[in-house]
Every structure is written in structure tokens, then in C-alpha cells.
GUSELUM-14981 format. One record per residue (C-alpha): residue number from 1; residue in three letters; x, y, z. Coordinates in steps of 0.5 Angstrom, whole numbers, always signed. Example, Ala and Ser with C-alpha at 12.3 -4.5 7.8 and 13.67 -1.06 7.14 Angstrom:
<rec><kolkol>1</kolkol><mitor>ALA</mitor><c1>+25</c1><c2>-9</c2><c3>+16</c3></rec>
<rec><kolkol>2</kolkol><mitor>SER</mitor><c1>+27</c1><c2>-2</c2><c3>+14</c3></rec>
//
This chain:
<rec><kolkol>1</kolkol><mitor>GLU</mitor><c1>-18</c1><c2>+15</c2><c3>+28</c3></rec>
<rec><kolkol>2</kolkol><mitor>ALA</mitor><c1>-16</c1><c2>+13</c2><c3>+21</c3></rec>
<rec><kolkol>3</kolkol><mitor>ARG</mitor><c1>-20</c1><c2>+15</c2><c3>+15</c3></rec>
<rec><kolkol>4</kolkol><mitor>ARG</mitor><c1>-24</c1><c2>+9</c2><c3>+11</c3></rec>
<rec><kolkol>5</kolkol><mitor>TRP</mitor><c1>-25</c1><c2>+9</c2><c3>+4</c3></rec>
<rec><kolkol>6</kolkol><mitor>PRO</mitor><c1>-31</c1><c2>+8</c2><c3>+1</c3></rec>
<rec><kolkol>7</kolkol><mitor>SER</mitor><c1>-33</c1><c2>+1</c2><c3>+1</c3></rec>
<rec><kolkol>8</kolkol><mitor>SER</mitor><c1>-33</c1><c2>+1</c2><c3>-7</c3></rec>
<rec><kolkol>9</kolkol><mitor>LEU</mitor><c1>-25</c1><c2>+2</c2><c3>-6</c3></rec>
<rec><kolkol>10</kolkol><mitor>VAL</mitor><c1>-23</c1><c2>-2</c2><c3>-1</c3></rec>
<rec><kolkol>11</kolkol><mitor>VAL</mitor><c1>-20</c1><c2>-9</c2><c3>-2</c3></rec>
<rec><kolkol>12</kolkol><mitor>GLY</mitor><c1>-23</c1><c2>-14</c2><c3>+2</c3></rec>
<rec><kolkol>13</kolkol><mitor>PRO</mitor><c1>-22</c1><c2>-20</c2><c3>+5</c3></rec>
<rec><kolkol>14</kolkol><mitor>LYS</mitor><c1>-23</c1><c2>-26</c2><c3>+1</c3></rec>
<rec><kolkol>15</kolkol><mitor>SER</mitor><c1>-29</c1><c2>-29</c2><c3>+2</c3></rec>
<rec><kolkol>16</kolkol><mitor>SER</mitor><c1>-30</c1><c2>-37</c2><c3>+2</c3></rec>
<rec><kolkol>17</kolkol><mitor>THR</mitor><c1>-38</c1><c2>-36</c2><c3>-1</c3></rec>
<rec><kolkol>18</kolkol><mitor>ASN</mitor><c1>-36</c1><c2>-31</c2><c3>-7</c3></rec>
<rec><kolkol>19</kolkol><mitor>HIS</mitor><c1>-31</c1><c2>-33</c2><c3>-12</c3></rec>
<rec><kolkol>20</kolkol><mitor>GLY</mitor><c1>-31</c1><c2>-27</c2><c3>-16</c3></rec>
<rec><kolkol>21</kolkol><mitor>PRO</mitor><c1>-25</c1><c2>-23</c2><c3>-20</c3></rec>
<rec><kolkol>22</kolkol><mitor>ARG</mitor><c1>-25</c1><c2>-19</c2><c3>-14</c3></rec>
<rec><kolkol>23</kolkol><mitor>ASN</mitor><c1>-23</c1><c2>-24</c2><c3>-9</c3></rec>
<rec><kolkol>24</kolkol><mitor>THR</mitor><c1>-18</c1><c2>-28</c2><c3>-14</c3></rec>
<rec><kolkol>25</kolkol><mitor>LEU</mitor><c1>-14</c1><c2>-21</c2><c3>-14</c3></rec>
<rec><kolkol>26</kolkol><mitor>THR</mitor><c1>-14</c1><c2>-20</c2><c3>-7</c3></rec>
<rec><kolkol>27</kolkol><mitor>SER</mitor><c1>-12</c1><c2>-27</c2><c3>-6</c3></rec>
<rec><kolkol>28</kolkol><mitor>MET</mitor><c1>-5</c1><c2>-25</c2><c3>-10</c3></rec>
<rec><kolkol>29</kolkol><mitor>LEU</mitor><c1>-3</c1><c2>-21</c2><c3>-4</c3></rec>
<rec><kolkol>30</kolkol><mitor>SER</mitor><c1>-2</c1><c2>-22</c2><c3>+3</c3></rec>
<rec><kolkol>31</kolkol><mitor>ALA</mitor><c1>-7</c1><c2>-18</c2><c3>+9</c3></rec>
<rec><kolkol>32</kolkol><mitor>GLU</mitor><c1>-1</c1><c2>-14</c2><c3>+11</c3></rec>
<rec><kolkol>33</kolkol><mitor>ASP</mitor><c1>+1</c1><c2>-13</c2><c3>+4</c3></rec>
<rec><kolkol>34</kolkol><mitor>ARG</mitor><c1>-6</c1><c2>-11</c2><c3>+2</c3></rec>
<rec><kolkol>35</kolkol><mitor>SER</mitor><c1>-6</c1><c2>-6</c2><c3>+8</c3></rec>
<rec><kolkol>36</kolkol><mitor>ILE</mitor><c1>+1</c1><c2>-3</c2><c3>+6</c3></rec>
<rec><kolkol>37</kolkol><mitor>LEU</mitor><c1>-2</c1><c2>-1</c2><c3>+0</c3></rec>
<rec><kolkol>38</kolkol><mitor>GLU</mitor><c1>-8</c1><c2>+1</c2><c3>+3</c3></rec>
<rec><kolkol>39</kolkol><mitor>PHE</mitor><c1>-4</c1><c2>+6</c2><c3>+7</c3></rec>
<rec><kolkol>40</kolkol><mitor>GLU</mitor><c1>+0</c1><c2>+9</c2><c3>+1</c3></rec>
<rec><kolkol>41</kolkol><mitor>ARG</mitor><c1>-6</c1><c2>+10</c2><c3>-3</c3></rec>
<rec><kolkol>42</kolkol><mitor>GLY</mitor><c1>-9</c1><c2>+15</c2><c3>+2</c3></rec>
<rec><kolkol>43</kolkol><mitor>TRP</mitor><c1>-4</c1><c2>+16</c2><c3>+7</c3></rec>
<rec><kolkol>44</kolkol><mitor>TRP</mitor><c1>-4</c1><c2>+24</c2><c3>+7</c3></rec>
<rec><kolkol>45</kolkol><mitor>LEU</mitor><c1>-11</c1><c2>+23</c2><c3>+10</c3></rec>
<rec><kolkol>46</kolkol><mitor>GLU</mitor><c1>-8</c1><c2>+21</c2><c3>+16</c3></rec>
<rec><kolkol>47</kolkol><mitor>PRO</mitor><c1>-6</c1><c2>+26</c2><c3>+22</c3></rec>
<rec><kolkol>48</kolkol><mitor>GLY</mitor><c1>+2</c1><c2>+28</c2><c3>+23</c3></rec>
<rec><kolkol>49</kolkol><mitor>PRO</mitor><c1>+8</c1><c2>+26</c2><c3>+19</c3></rec>
<rec><kolkol>50</kolkol><mitor>LYS</mitor><c1>+7</c1><c2>+20</c2><c3>+14</c3></rec>
<rec><kolkol>51</kolkol><mitor>ASP</mitor><c1>+13</c1><c2>+16</c2><c3>+19</c3></rec>
<rec><kolkol>52</kolkol><mitor>GLN</mitor><c1>+9</c1><c2>+18</c2><c3>+25</c3></rec>
<rec><kolkol>53</kolkol><mitor>ALA</mitor><c1>+3</c1><c2>+15</c2><c3>+21</c3></rec>
<rec><kolkol>54</kolkol><mitor>ILE</mitor><c1>+6</c1><c2>+9</c2><c3>+19</c3></rec>
<rec><kolkol>55</kolkol><mitor>GLU</mitor><c1>+8</c1><c2>+7</c2><c3>+26</c3></rec>
<rec><kolkol>56</kolkol><mitor>LEU</mitor><c1>+2</c1><c2>+9</c2><c3>+29</c3></rec>
<rec><kolkol>57</kolkol><mitor>ARG</mitor><c1>-3</c1><c2>+5</c2><c3>+24</c3></rec>
<rec><kolkol>58</kolkol><mitor>LEU</mitor><c1>+2</c1><c2>+0</c2><c3>+21</c3></rec>
<rec><kolkol>59</kolkol><mitor>GLY</mitor><c1>+6</c1><c2>-1</c2><c3>+27</c3></rec>
<rec><kolkol>60</kolkol><mitor>LEU</mitor><c1>+12</c1><c2>-1</c2><c3>+23</c3></rec>
<rec><kolkol>61</kolkol><mitor>PRO</mitor><c1>+18</c1><c2>+3</c2><c3>+23</c3></rec>
<rec><kolkol>62</kolkol><mitor>ALA</mitor><c1>+19</c1><c2>+8</c2><c3>+17</c3></rec>
<rec><kolkol>63</kolkol><mitor>ALA</mitor><c1>+25</c1><c2>+4</c2><c3>+14</c3></rec>
<rec><kolkol>64</kolkol><mitor>ALA</mitor><c1>+21</c1><c2>-3</c2><c3>+15</c3></rec>
<rec><kolkol>65</kolkol><mitor>TYR</mitor><c1>+15</c1><c2>+0</c2><c3>+11</c3></rec>
<rec><kolkol>66</kolkol><mitor>TYR</mitor><c1>+19</c1><c2>+3</c2><c3>+5</c3></rec>
<rec><kolkol>67</kolkol><mitor>GLU</mitor><c1>+22</c1><c2>-4</c2><c3>+5</c3></rec>
<rec><kolkol>68</kolkol><mitor>HIS</mitor><c1>+16</c1><c2>-7</c2><c3>+5</c3></rec>
<rec><kolkol>69</kolkol><mitor>LEU</mitor><c1>+12</c1><c2>-3</c2><c3>-1</c3></rec>
<rec><kolkol>70</kolkol><mitor>ILE</mitor><c1>+19</c1><c2>-4</c2><c3>-6</c3></rec>
<rec><kolkol>71</kolkol><mitor>ARG</mitor><c1>+18</c1><c2>-11</c2><c3>-5</c3></rec>
<rec><kolkol>72</kolkol><mitor>ILE</mitor><c1>+10</c1><c2>-11</c2><c3>-5</c3></rec>
<rec><kolkol>73</kolkol><mitor>VAL</mitor><c1>+10</c1><c2>-6</c2><c3>-12</c3></rec>
<rec><kolkol>74</kolkol><mitor>SER</mitor><c1>+15</c1><c2>-11</c2><c3>-15</c3></rec>
<rec><kolkol>75</kolkol><mitor>LEU</mitor><c1>+10</c1><c2>-17</c2><c3>-15</c3></rec>
<rec><kolkol>76</kolkol><mitor>PRO</mitor><c1>+6</c1><c2>-19</c2><c3>-21</c3></rec>
<rec><kolkol>77</kolkol><mitor>GLY</mitor><c1>-1</c1><c2>-18</c2><c3>-17</c3></rec>
<rec><kolkol>78</kolkol><mitor>ALA</mitor><c1>+0</c1><c2>-12</c2><c3>-14</c3></rec>
<rec><kolkol>79</kolkol><mitor>SER</mitor><c1>-1</c1><c2>-8</c2><c3>-20</c3></rec>
<rec><kolkol>80</kolkol><mitor>LEU</mitor><c1>-8</c1><c2>-12</c2><c3>-21</c3></rec>
<rec><kolkol>81</kolkol><mitor>VAL</mitor><c1>-10</c1><c2>-10</c2><c3>-14</c3></rec>
<rec><kolkol>82</kolkol><mitor>ASP</mitor><c1>-9</c1><c2>-3</c2><c3>-14</c3></rec>
<rec><kolkol>83</kolkol><mitor>PRO</mitor><c1>-5</c1><c2>+0</c2><c3>-21</c3></rec>
<rec><kolkol>84</kolkol><mitor>LEU</mitor><c1>-5</c1><c2>+7</c2><c3>-19</c3></rec>
<rec><kolkol>85</kolkol><mitor>THR</mitor><c1>-2</c1><c2>+6</c2><c3>-13</c3></rec>
<rec><kolkol>86</kolkol><mitor>VAL</mitor><c1>+3</c1><c2>+1</c2><c3>-16</c3></rec>
<rec><kolkol>87</kolkol><mitor>ALA</mitor><c1>+4</c1><c2>+6</c2><c3>-22</c3></rec>
<rec><kolkol>88</kolkol><mitor>ARG</mitor><c1>+5</c1><c2>+12</c2><c3>-17</c3></rec>
<rec><kolkol>89</kolkol><mitor>VAL</mitor><c1>+10</c1><c2>+9</c2><c3>-13</c3></rec>
<rec><kolkol>90</kolkol><mitor>THR</mitor><c1>+14</c1><c2>+5</c2><c3>-19</c3></rec>
<rec><kolkol>91</kolkol><mitor>ALA</mitor><c1>+15</c1><c2>+12</c2><c3>-22</c3></rec>
<rec><kolkol>92</kolkol><mitor>MET</mitor><c1>+18</c1><c2>+15</c2><c3>-15</c3></rec>
<rec><kolkol>93</kolkol><mitor>ILE</mitor><c1>+23</c1><c2>+9</c2><c3>-14</c3></rec>
<rec><kolkol>94</kolkol><mitor>GLU</mitor><c1>+25</c1><c2>+10</c2><c3>-22</c3></rec>
<rec><kolkol>95</kolkol><mitor>ARG</mitor><c1>+26</c1><c2>+17</c2><c3>-20</c3></rec>
<rec><kolkol>96</kolkol><mitor>GLY</mitor><c1>+30</c1><c2>+16</c2><c3>-14</c3></rec>
<rec><kolkol>97</kolkol><mitor>PRO</mitor><c1>+31</c1><c2>+21</c2><c3>-8</c3></rec>
<rec><kolkol>98</kolkol><mitor>ALA</mitor><c1>+28</c1><c2>+28</c2><c3>-8</c3></rec>
<rec><kolkol>99</kolkol><mitor>ALA</mitor><c1>+33</c1><c2>+34</c2><c3>-9</c3></rec>
<rec><kolkol>100</kolkol><mitor>GLY</mitor><c1>+36</c1><c2>+35</c2><c3>-3</c3></rec>
<rec><kolkol>101</kolkol><mitor>GLU</mitor><c1>+34</c1><c2>+29</c2><c3>+0</c3></rec>
<rec><kolkol>102</kolkol><mitor>ALA</mitor><c1>+40</c1><c2>+25</c2><c3>+4</c3></rec>
<rec><kolkol>103</kolkol><mitor>VAL</mitor><c1>+41</c1><c2>+18</c2><c3>+1</c3></rec>
<rec><kolkol>104</kolkol><mitor>SER</mitor><c1>+43</c1><c2>+13</c2><c3>+6</c3></rec>
//
């Protein structure tokens, strides 16, 4: 079973009765975008290799996940919803492939 973040850290769905800043931020990204950011925020809590966890939890092949993730972190609203994850992923993208990693 997937681990859950404390409710104070989870970006929830937009509520029709609460129009506060949190709901405005979450409406900037689709539910799929938020799920991918949430996964990236804590993927190491998932059992097994990351690629396998991506497939099991999100139902995406790893290549599609990374394409989505790169697109998401470039969206203006992403850094407002999850600034630490966006900053970490952006820094990894700017550094390029790790030493010894195959470039496709």
C-alpha cells in the first residue's frame, strides 16, 4: 500500500465551498500533474525501484513519467504548489545526466 503524506502536506482537490489560497494554487495544475508532483516528492518511500513504483502507482511507463515531470516543473503554477520538489527537479535537469548514466 502506498504511504500517505500528512494532510497538511498533501495538495487536495479543489473544493467548491472553500475558495482560499490553497484551492487557487491546486487549480493551477491538473489532478494528474499534482499526482506526479506528489509521487516525485516522496518516491523513495515506495517499495522497489523507482521505475517500478512509477508504473504501479501512476500507471505510466517511466519515460512518459519523466516527460510529464519535465513539463510540469516548467509550468508557472508548479513552484507555487510544491516549491521544494520543483526546485530539486529543476536543479537535476540543469545538471544533466549523472556521470556514467546512458544518454538516450
